[in-house]
All heavy atoms as an XYZ file, in Angstrom:
658
protein
N      48.254    204.002     99.535
C      47.352    203.253    100.361
C      46.622    204.253    101.277
O      47.123    205.314    101.649
C      48.175    202.255    101.229
C      47.270    201.348    101.994
S      48.271    200.009    102.670
C      47.322    198.634    102.021
N      45.339    203.923    101.651
C      44.485    204.829    102.441
C      44.965    204.885    103.814
O      45.803    204.160    104.351
N      44.417    205.948    104.482
C      44.702    206.193    105.880
C      44.169    205.129    106.763
O      42.977    204.694    106.600
C      44.161    207.548    106.235
C      44.452    207.943    107.690
C      43.795    209.310    108.003
C      44.065    209.663    109.473
N      43.357    210.849    109.813
N      44.885    204.643    107.760
C      44.413    203.695    108.724
C      44.362    204.331    110.095
O      45.118    205.203    110.392
C      45.257    202.437    108.748
O      46.557    202.801    109.245
C      45.326    201.729    107.430
N      43.372    203.922    110.904
C      43.257    204.358    112.265
C      43.338    203.151    113.201
O      42.555    202.214    113.032
C      41.919    205.045    112.468
C      41.724    206.320    111.682
O      42.707    206.855    111.149
N      40.548    206.862    111.607
N      44.258    203.237    114.149
C      44.398    202.154    115.085
C      43.415    202.392    116.203
O      43.368    203.444    116.751
C      45.832    202.060    115.576
C      46.078    200.870    116.467
C      47.555    200.719    116.758
O      48.332    200.548    115.799
O      47.872    200.692    117.981
N      42.626    201.416    116.504
C      41.612    201.457    117.584
C      41.954    200.356    118.557
O      42.162    199.171    118.187
C      40.202    201.281    117.018
C      39.975    202.257    115.915
C      39.183    201.366    118.112
C      38.700    202.033    115.098
N      42.000    200.666    119.869
C      42.205    199.666    120.878
C      40.886    199.295    121.451
O      40.053    200.157    121.822
C      43.169    200.210    121.979
C      43.536    199.142    122.965
C      44.605    199.606    123.957
O      45.611    200.228    123.464
O      44.492    199.343    125.094
N      40.711    197.934    121.610
C      39.434    197.418    122.213
C      39.855    196.247    123.148
O      40.903    195.621    123.000
C      38.518    196.816    121.175
C      37.927    197.887    120.240
C      36.759    198.566    121.006
N      36.035    199.450    120.134
C      36.099    200.750    120.115
N      36.946    201.371    120.893
N      35.452    201.505    119.310
N      38.969    195.983    124.137
C      39.166    194.812    124.993
C      38.340    193.654    124.464
O      37.184    193.841    124.079
C      38.779    195.179    126.445
C      39.744    196.068    127.088
C      39.336    196.200    128.585
C      40.390    197.098    129.241
N      40.174    197.223    130.710
N      38.858    192.453    124.614
C      38.105    191.264    124.265
C      37.115    190.989    125.350
O      37.485    191.050    126.559
C      39.120    190.085    124.087
C      38.256    188.753    123.825
C      40.024    190.292    122.958
N      35.884    190.845    125.056
C      34.842    190.639    126.001
C      34.015    189.320    125.682
O      34.199    188.784    124.633
C      33.815    191.824    126.056
O      33.262    192.044    124.776
C      34.495    193.068    126.560
N      33.195    188.947    126.564
C      32.389    187.723    126.369
C      31.036    188.159    125.812
O      30.371    189.039    126.306
C      32.163    187.001    127.680
C      31.662    185.658    127.599
C      32.137    184.813    128.738
C      31.550    183.410    128.742
N      32.264    182.486    127.896
N      30.623    187.467    124.709
C      29.318    187.633    124.105
C      28.614    186.245    124.096
O      28.948    185.418    123.254
C      29.426    188.137    122.637
C      29.905    189.475    122.479
C      31.268    189.772    122.335
C      29.067    190.644    122.419
C      31.794    191.063    122.180
C      29.522    191.852    122.298
C      30.866    192.177    122.169
N      27.802    186.060    125.155
C      27.140    184.752    125.266
C      28.246    183.690    125.612
O      28.970    183.883    126.554
N      28.426    182.717    124.782
C      29.535    181.722    124.960
C      30.717    182.010    124.134
O      31.670    181.210    124.100
C      28.957    180.323    124.627
C      27.954    179.811    125.577
O      27.995    180.139    126.807
N      26.998    179.015    125.094
N      30.734    183.115    123.392
C      31.841    183.496    122.587
C      32.648    184.725    123.080
O      32.212    185.494    123.939
C      31.332    183.861    121.179
O      30.579    182.765    120.628
N      33.873    184.802    122.584
C      34.667    185.995    122.838
C      34.570    186.864    121.632
O      34.457    186.441    120.523
C      36.114    185.632    123.065
C      36.445    184.819    124.361
C      37.895    184.442    124.381
C      36.045    185.570    125.569
N      34.614    188.190    121.822
C      34.611    189.096    120.703
C      34.957    190.561    121.100
O      35.332    190.793    122.244
N      34.983    191.330    120.151
C      35.254    192.832    120.343
C      34.142    193.598    119.553
O      33.648    193.132    118.595
C      36.608    193.172    119.772
C      36.783    192.826    118.285
C      37.712    192.581    120.596
C      38.039    193.352    117.678
N      33.856    194.718    120.081
C      32.959    195.617    119.365
C      33.793    196.534    118.515
O      34.847    197.004    118.916
C      32.074    196.430    120.361
O      32.874    197.297    121.084
N      33.345    196.721    117.294
C      34.017    197.554    116.388
C      33.114    198.272    115.313
O      33.480    198.298    114.147
C      35.220    196.853    115.740
C      34.847    195.502    115.126
S      36.382    194.670    114.673
C      35.849    193.963    113.136
N      31.978    198.714    115.850
C      31.032    199.297    114.939
C      31.524    200.437    114.145
O      31.307    200.531    112.880
C      29.757    199.761    115.813
O      29.327    198.699    116.592
C      28.740    200.407    114.974
N      32.333    201.334    114.743
C      32.830    202.486    113.964
C      33.748    202.063    112.921
O      33.713    202.548    111.793
C      33.583    203.426    114.890
C      32.688    204.177    115.891
O      31.432    204.215    115.567
O      33.114    204.657    116.912
N      34.634    201.081    113.189
C      35.550    200.624    112.158
C      34.822    199.894    111.036
O      35.166    200.038    109.892
C      36.579    199.622    112.775
N      33.782    199.163    111.296
C      33.007    198.485    110.277
C      32.333    199.530    109.399
O      32.266    199.312    108.153
C      31.939    197.505    110.953
C      32.623    196.292    111.673
C      31.473    195.523    112.339
C      33.426    195.421    110.746
N      31.741    200.516    109.999
C      31.052    201.563    109.227
C      32.043    202.279    108.310
O      31.670    202.619    107.167
C      30.428    202.590    110.208
C      29.167    202.075    110.837
C      28.573    203.173    111.740
C      27.357    202.706    112.444
N      26.820    203.714    113.368
N      33.285    202.468    108.768
C      34.250    203.167    107.923
C      34.565    202.426    106.613
O      34.936    203.013    105.651
C      35.600    203.402    108.740
C      35.458    204.494    109.719
C      36.771    204.743    110.462
C      36.644    205.802    111.515
N      37.842    206.035    112.186
N      34.418    201.100    106.681
C      34.731    200.331    105.416
C      33.434    199.923    104.764
O      33.378    199.076    103.834
C      35.652    199.110    105.696
C      36.997    199.606    106.207
C      34.995    198.164    106.695
N      32.319    200.419    105.235
C      31.056    200.104    104.597
C      30.452    198.783    104.866
O      29.631    198.236    104.100
N      30.687    198.247    106.049
C      30.064    196.954    106.456
C      28.979    197.205    107.497
O      29.093    198.111    108.392
C      31.144    196.039    107.109
C      32.125    195.384    106.167
C      33.323    194.823    106.930
C      31.464    194.348    105.381
N      27.915    196.439    107.333
C      26.791    196.507    108.288
C      26.324    195.084    108.629
O      26.848    194.068    108.116
N      25.278    195.028    109.472
C      24.783    193.758    109.945
C      24.337    192.885    108.691
O      23.710    193.376    107.813
C      23.550    194.001    110.810
C      22.990    192.731    111.397
C      21.841    193.000    112.413
O      21.654    194.204    112.786
N      21.168    191.973    112.753
N      24.747    191.595    108.747
C      24.404    190.727    107.666
C      25.424    190.633    106.579
O      25.378    189.739    105.722
N      26.355    191.560    106.527
C      27.414    191.542    105.430
C      28.375    190.454    105.744
O      28.654    190.115    106.864
C      28.150    192.813    105.355
C      27.326    193.975    104.778
O      26.307    193.756    104.090
O      27.704    195.132    105.047
N      28.889    189.842    104.642
C      29.863    188.732    104.760
C      31.301    189.279    104.774
O      31.592    190.226    104.072
C      29.654    187.720    103.620
N      32.144    188.587    105.526
C      33.590    188.985    105.674
C      34.441    187.753    105.525
O      33.956    186.629    105.765
C      33.912    189.723    106.927
C      33.218    191.045    107.053
C      33.676    188.853    108.121
N      35.676    187.906    105.162
C      36.678    186.833    105.279
C      37.621    187.237    106.406
O      37.917    188.385    106.579
C      37.443    186.583    103.966
O      38.168    187.750    103.578
C      36.486    186.196    102.826
N      38.083    186.201    107.150
C      38.953    186.420    108.292
C      40.250    185.537    108.097
O      40.083    184.358    107.928
C      38.219    186.081    109.622
C      37.007    186.932    109.770
C      39.152    186.280    110.717
C      36.049    186.528    110.881
N      41.409    186.203    108.209
C      42.616    185.525    108.085
C      43.383    185.803    109.397
O      43.707    186.900    109.702
C      43.452    186.032    106.912
C      44.761    185.292    106.717
O      44.964    184.184    107.202
O      45.662    185.916    106.115
N      43.564    184.686    110.173
C      44.275    184.809    111.523
C      45.712    184.244    111.347
O      45.860    183.084    110.912
C      43.556    184.048    112.582
N      46.699    185.020    111.691
C      48.085    184.610    111.600
C      48.638    184.453    113.084
O      48.975    185.384    113.703
C      48.946    185.650    110.867
C      50.372    185.191    110.643
O      50.890    184.472    111.425
N      50.960    185.695    109.598
N      48.746    183.150    113.490
C      49.180    182.930    114.840
C      50.640    183.303    115.095
O      51.057    183.576    116.198
C      49.020    181.400    115.077
C      48.885    180.821    113.711
C      48.405    181.908    112.800
N      51.473    183.384    114.018
C      52.853    183.719    114.168
C      53.064    185.229    114.473
O      53.905    185.624    115.300
C      53.649    183.356    112.914
C      53.686    181.893    112.584
C      54.420    181.647    111.230
C      54.398    181.111    113.689
N      52.261    186.133    113.860
C      52.361    187.510    114.093
C      51.243    188.051    115.043
O      51.380    189.211    115.551
C      52.228    188.291    112.773
O      50.855    188.043    112.258
C      53.216    187.843    111.741
N      50.301    187.266    115.390
C      49.189    187.717    116.192
C      48.269    188.643    115.551
O      47.528    189.360    116.162
N      48.329    188.692    114.164
C      47.449    189.599    113.433
C      46.204    188.868    112.928
O      46.275    187.666    112.568
C      48.171    190.106    112.221
C      49.306    191.028    112.597
C      50.111    191.562    111.395
O      50.326    190.744    110.462
O      50.547    192.675    111.446
N      45.071    189.562    112.910
C      43.833    189.131    112.347
C      43.471    190.105    111.275
O      43.333    191.297    111.588
C      42.729    188.977    113.322
C      43.191    187.963    114.458
C      41.397    188.591    112.702
C      42.218    187.946    115.658
N      43.243    189.612    110.067
C      42.813    190.524    108.941
C      41.423    190.238    108.578
O      41.065    189.077    108.264
C      43.812    190.325    107.735
C      43.534    191.166    106.536
C      43.751    192.669    106.836
C      44.476    190.672    105.438
N      40.570    191.216    108.614
C      39.161    191.077    108.228
C      38.921    191.917    107.017
O      39.224    193.076    106.898
C      38.241    191.599    109.402
C      38.505    190.858    110.661
C      36.780    191.488    108.988
C      37.871    191.445    111.887
N      38.367    191.221    105.961
C      38.039    191.941    104.699
C      36.632    191.664    104.280
O      36.015    190.660    104.648
C      38.961    191.335    103.566
C      40.373    191.591    103.705
C      41.080    190.973    102.431
C      42.576    190.991    102.555
N      43.203    190.356    101.413
N      36.072    192.657    103.544
C      34.712    192.446    102.883
C      34.857    191.250    102.015
O      35.819    191.064    101.268
C      34.346    193.619    102.111
C      34.062    194.905    102.755
C      33.637    195.953    101.755
C      33.586    197.312    102.337
N      33.185    198.302    101.337
N      33.871    190.362    102.064
C      33.777    189.194    101.220
C      33.414    189.741     99.814
O      32.631    190.654     99.685
C      32.815    188.200    101.665
N      34.066    189.150     98.800
C      33.752    189.558     97.471
C      32.585    188.746     97.011
O      32.605    187.493     97.002
C      35.001    189.326     96.570
C      36.108    190.228     96.900
C      37.301    189.999     96.044
C      38.396    190.933     96.470
N      39.717    190.574     95.915
N      31.560    189.418     96.505
C      30.385    188.711     96.022
C      30.629    188.392     94.601
O      31.003    189.203     93.748
C      29.172    189.576     96.128
C      28.741    189.852     97.568
C      27.572    190.677     97.635
C      27.149    190.969     99.113
N      25.974    191.677     99.288
N      30.422    187.056     94.319
C      30.609    186.600     92.919
C      29.301    186.088     92.367
O      28.656    185.302     93.029
C      31.707    185.471     92.862
C      33.002    185.951     93.410
C      31.839    184.816     91.478
C      34.036    184.851     93.593
N      28.967    186.597     91.227
C      27.662    186.141     90.586
C      27.985    184.879     89.832
O      28.888    184.784     89.070
C      27.143    187.173     89.659
O      26.837    188.359     90.380
N      27.089    183.885     89.994
C      27.282    182.626     89.282
C      26.721    182.800     87.890
O      25.724    183.491     87.679
C      26.519    181.502     89.976
C      27.053    181.121     91.371
C      26.168    180.045     92.005
C      28.470    180.594     91.268
N      27.324    182.158     86.932
C      26.790    182.225     85.557
C      25.425    181.626     85.468
O      25.040    180.803     86.268
C      27.781    181.337     84.728
C      29.001    181.231     85.536
C      28.574    181.335     86.992
N      24.699    182.045     84.502
C      23.313    181.478     84.235
C      23.322    179.997     84.145
O      24.189    179.381     83.526
C      22.764    182.081     82.899
C      21.377    181.715     82.615
C      20.361    182.452     83.479
O      20.638    183.601     83.844
O      19.277    181.900     83.713
N      22.465    179.367     84.902
C      22.317    177.862     84.862
C      23.177    177.136     85.908
O      23.114    175.984     86.059
N      24.060    177.860     86.614
C      24.919    177.217     87.686
C      24.353    177.592     89.039
O      24.207    178.749     89.377
C      26.335    177.752     87.598
C      26.955    177.520     86.241
C      27.199    177.110     88.705
C      27.154    176.117     85.878
N      23.871    176.584     89.753
C      23.271    176.798     91.085
C      24.294    176.795     92.174
O      25.368    176.143     92.078
C      22.186    175.775     91.307
O      22.759    174.545     91.605
N      23.996    177.423     93.308
C      24.893    177.359     94.518
C      25.048    175.903     94.954
O      26.138    175.524     95.456
C      24.190    178.098     95.556
C      23.305    179.141     94.785
C      22.840    178.355     93.501
N      24.020    175.077     94.846
C      24.144    173.672     95.179
C      25.212    172.891     94.386
O      25.970    172.082     94.912
C      22.840    172.936     95.019
C      21.785    173.374     96.063
O      22.253    173.834     97.085
O      20.615    173.130     95.842
N      25.267    173.229     93.056
C      26.284    172.668     92.142
C      27.667    173.074     92.649
O      28.651    172.195     92.746
C      26.110    173.053     90.771
C      27.232    172.674     89.808
C      27.301    171.350     89.371
C      28.199    173.578     89.490
C      28.351    170.962     88.519
C      29.258    173.180     88.617
C      29.341    171.886     88.204
N      27.886    174.333     92.992
C      29.173    174.790     93.454
C      29.605    174.167     94.790
O      30.681    173.822     94.894
C      29.129    176.317     93.566
C      28.949    177.068     92.295
S      30.163    176.646     91.047
C      31.652    177.365     91.737
N      28.648    173.918     95.649
C      28.889    173.237     96.944
C      29.362    171.797     96.660
O      30.315    171.306     97.234
C      27.705    173.224     97.848
C      27.353    174.577     98.385
O      28.266    175.468     98.384
O      26.226    174.772     98.882
N      28.662    171.058     95.706
C      28.931    169.739     95.436
C      30.304    169.680     94.695
O      31.154    168.786     95.037
C      27.930    169.069     94.459
O      26.622    169.188     95.133
C      28.276    167.745     94.079
N      30.649    170.592     93.846
C      31.923    170.663     93.196
C      33.062    170.883     94.187
O      34.054    170.194     94.143
C      31.911    171.741     92.170
C      33.223    171.967     91.354
C      33.572    170.715     90.585
C      33.070    173.177     90.421
N      32.835    171.772     95.182
C      33.856    171.998     96.232
C      34.066    170.735     97.007
O      35.253    170.410     97.319
C      33.416    173.155     97.104
N      33.024    169.995     97.384
C      33.182    168.757     98.127
C      33.933    167.750     97.332
O      34.851    167.046     97.868
C      31.763    168.157     98.430
C      31.018    169.000     99.457
O      31.690    169.879    100.137
O      29.824    168.796     99.581
N      33.705    167.594     96.056
C      34.396    166.604     95.192
C      35.886    166.999     95.090
O      36.769    166.131     95.192
C      33.740    166.523     93.784
C      34.593    165.752     92.778
C      32.336    165.843     93.913
N      36.078    168.289     94.864
C      37.520    168.696     94.714
C      38.310    168.479     96.055
O      39.490    168.091     96.008
C      37.543    170.181     94.432
C      37.096    170.384     92.928
S      37.105    172.167     92.478
C      38.796    172.532     92.424
N      37.636    168.668     97.170
C      38.304    168.456     98.477
C      38.558    166.928     98.679
O      39.690    166.518     99.037
C      37.445    168.925     99.613
O      37.244    170.342     99.469
C      38.078    168.636    100.971
N      37.550    166.086     98.338
C      37.743    164.686     98.509
C      38.744    164.003     97.627
O      39.473    163.144     97.947
C      36.348    163.978     98.239
C      36.355    162.462     98.560
C      34.985    161.809     98.391
O      34.000    162.584     98.370
O      34.983    160.588     98.366
N      38.880    164.551     96.388
C      39.754    163.937     95.398
C      40.929    164.881     95.020
O      41.486    164.829     93.980
C      38.980    163.638     94.072
C      37.969    162.581     94.299
C      36.581    162.893     94.419
C      38.316    161.225     94.374
C      35.595    161.883     94.625
C      37.364    160.204     94.648
C      36.027    160.621     94.719
O      35.143    159.593     94.973
N      41.273    165.717     96.006
C      42.386    166.705     95.780
C      43.688    165.997     95.292
O      44.263    166.408     94.313
C      42.642    167.481     97.123
C      43.784    168.512     96.900
O      43.490    169.398     96.078
O      44.786    168.404     97.586
N      44.117    165.012     95.956
C      45.409    164.328     95.605
C      45.305    163.658     94.268
O      46.254    163.735     93.456
C      45.781    163.328     96.716
C      46.220    163.900     98.035
C      47.357    164.931     97.809
O      48.335    164.717     97.096
N      47.202    166.096     98.437
N      44.174    163.106     93.922
C      43.972    162.447     92.638
C      43.983    163.437     91.523
O      44.749    163.301     90.488
C      42.616    161.717     92.576
O      42.579    160.742     93.576
C      42.431    161.061     91.273
N      43.347    164.594     91.773
C      43.326    165.703     90.734
C      44.766    166.296     90.561
O      45.121    166.606     89.372
C      42.318    166.728     91.135
C      40.854    166.382     91.154
C      40.026    167.401     91.755
C      40.387    166.050     89.732
N      45.451    166.447     91.675
C      46.863    166.935     91.519
C      47.689    165.965     90.773
O      48.549    166.364     89.959
C      47.444    167.143     92.893
C      46.845    168.371     93.633
C      47.449    168.514     95.002
N      46.724    169.496     95.762
C      46.992    170.836     95.782
N      48.013    171.216     95.062
N      46.323    171.616     96.552
N      47.535    164.644     90.975
C      48.302    163.643     90.232
C      47.964    163.683     88.725
O      48.872    163.519     87.888
N      46.713    163.888     88.356
C      46.350    163.952     86.986
C      46.938    165.173     86.317
O      47.371    165.149     85.168
C      44.839    164.003     86.922
C      44.085    162.647     87.180
C      42.572    162.918     87.169
C      44.461    161.571     86.189
N      47.007    166.293     87.047
C      47.604    167.514     86.491
C      49.060    167.360     86.038
O      49.453    167.909     85.095
C      47.468    168.607     87.522
C      48.159    169.969     87.178
C      48.252    170.874     88.318
C      49.237    170.469     89.309
N      50.467    171.061     89.378
N      49.736    166.540     86.832
C      51.190    166.384     86.528
C      51.480    165.315     85.521
O      52.654    165.056     85.150
C      51.916    165.957     87.856
C      51.843    167.115     88.866
O      51.762    168.302     88.385
O      51.922    166.861     90.083
N      50.498    164.667     84.906
C      50.736    163.666     83.865
C      50.929    164.262     82.525
O      50.507    165.264     82.126
C      49.541    162.638     83.833
C      49.633    161.750     85.031
C      48.594    160.726     84.865
N      48.719    159.823     86.046
C      48.127    158.725     86.134
N      47.444    158.236     85.131
N      48.269    158.009     87.183
């Protein structure tokens, strides 16, 4: 596993939000303004894990709107779909 550097920062107010500045850490992992990340917060350990979002290319003919609609349907009918899986 690669080398990690622990950096201490204070939580500050940014407008109506709380945040931390971490420009150097973001640059070290190749992140810049506008890049997408995923955030996993674990309240039991107090840890927050930030990762580069993985960009996935959609197959030809599949639009982002279709994927959004599919996600909505799967969420709405989650229990029904799980029940069908077990038959």
